[in-house]
C-alpha positions in Angstrom: 0.0 0.0 0.0 1.5 3.3 -1.1 1.7 6.0 1.6 1.4 9.3 -0.2 1.7 11.4 3.1 5.4 10.4 3.2 7.2 12.5 0.6 10.7 12.9 2.0 12.9 11.0 4.5 16.4 11.6 6.0 19.1 9.4 4.5 19.8 8.1 8.0 16.3 6.5 7.9 16.8 4.8 4.6 18.6 1.5 5.0 20.2 -0.6 2.3 19.7 -4.4 2.3 22.7 -6.4 3.2 23.3 -7.5 -0.4 23.1 -3.9 -1.7 26.6 -3.1 -0.5 28.2 -4.0 -3.8 30.5 -1.3 -5.3 28.4 -0.7 -8.4 25.5 0.5 -6.2 27.3 2.1 -3.3 29.5 4.6 -5.0 29.1 6.8 -8.1 31.8 9.0 -9.7 32.3 12.5 -8.4 30.9 13.9 -11.7 27.8 11.7 -11.4 27.3 12.7 -7.8 27.7 16.4 -8.5 25.2 16.3 -11.4 22.6 13.9 -10.0 19.0 14.9 -10.3 16.7 14.3 -7.3 13.3 15.1 -8.9 12.3 11.4 -9.0 11.7 9.7 -5.6 13.6 6.6 -4.5 11.4 3.6 -3.9 11.4 2.3 -0.3 9.5 -0.2 1.7 8.3 0.2 5.3 8.2 -3.2 7.0 6.7 -4.1 10.4 10.1 -4.8 11.8 13.3 -2.9 11.3 16.0 -3.9 8.8 18.6 -2.4 11.1 20.6 -5.1 13.0 19.6 -5.2 16.6 16.2 -3.5 16.0 14.5 -6.2 13.9 11.7 -6.6 16.5 11.1 -2.9 17.0 7.9 -2.4 15.1 8.0 1.3 15.7 11.5 2.2 14.5 11.2 4.7 11.7 13.4 3.0 9.1 12.6 2.0 5.5 14.4 -0.3 3.1 15.8 1.0 -0.1 14.3 -0.8 -3.1 15.2 1.3 -6.2 17.3 4.5 -6.5 20.6 3.1 -5.3 22.7 5.5 -7.4 20.7 8.6 -6.2 21.1 7.4 -2.6 24.9 6.9 -3.2 25.2 10.4 -4.8 23.2 11.9 -1.9 25.5 10.4 0.6 28.6 11.5 -1.3 27.4 15.1 -1.6 26.1 15.5 1.9 22.4 15.7 1.2 20.3 15.2 4.3 17.2 13.8 2.8 15.7 12.4 -0.4 12.2 12.4 -2.0 10.7 8.9 -1.5 7.8 6.8 -2.6 6.9 4.6 0.4 5.1 1.3 0.2 3.9 -0.1 3.5 4.3 -3.9 3.8 2.7 -4.9 7.1 4.0 -1.6 8.8 1.3 0.2 10.8 0.5 2.7 13.5 3.3 4.3 15.3 5.9 3.4 12.7 4.0 5.1 9.8 3.1 8.0 12.0 6.8 8.5 12.8 7.7 8.4 9.1 4.9 10.9 8.3 6.2 13.2 11.0 9.8 13.0 9.6 8.5 13.8 6.1 6.4 16.8 7.4 9.4 18.2 9.3 11.4 18.2 6.1 8.5 19.7 4.1 8.2 22.5 6.7 11.9 23.2 6.6 12.7 21.8 10.0 15.4 19.4 8.7 16.9 21.2 5.7 
């Protein structure tokens, strides 16, 4: 289920899957990073549990898993961006977790995290 209320998230709340740490998706050239466009959201999934080691059973942790947009994510990290536009799909995530993600997005939209 797409969650349209969540439009932006901090990079620190977007987690790569373990197998997404290959060099071809974790680093882009300096030129690519400098010229990267961020008008298209990265695709992320909100799961009930967390994908952060040690927090798997925390159903409320405001983390999402990166599905598509690895190069934009890498470029954002390399250039010091604080957040990215996102398209969030909720897979069994609910309640406090989604509310926390919505609050983060709204803080960015209102300029509280820029």
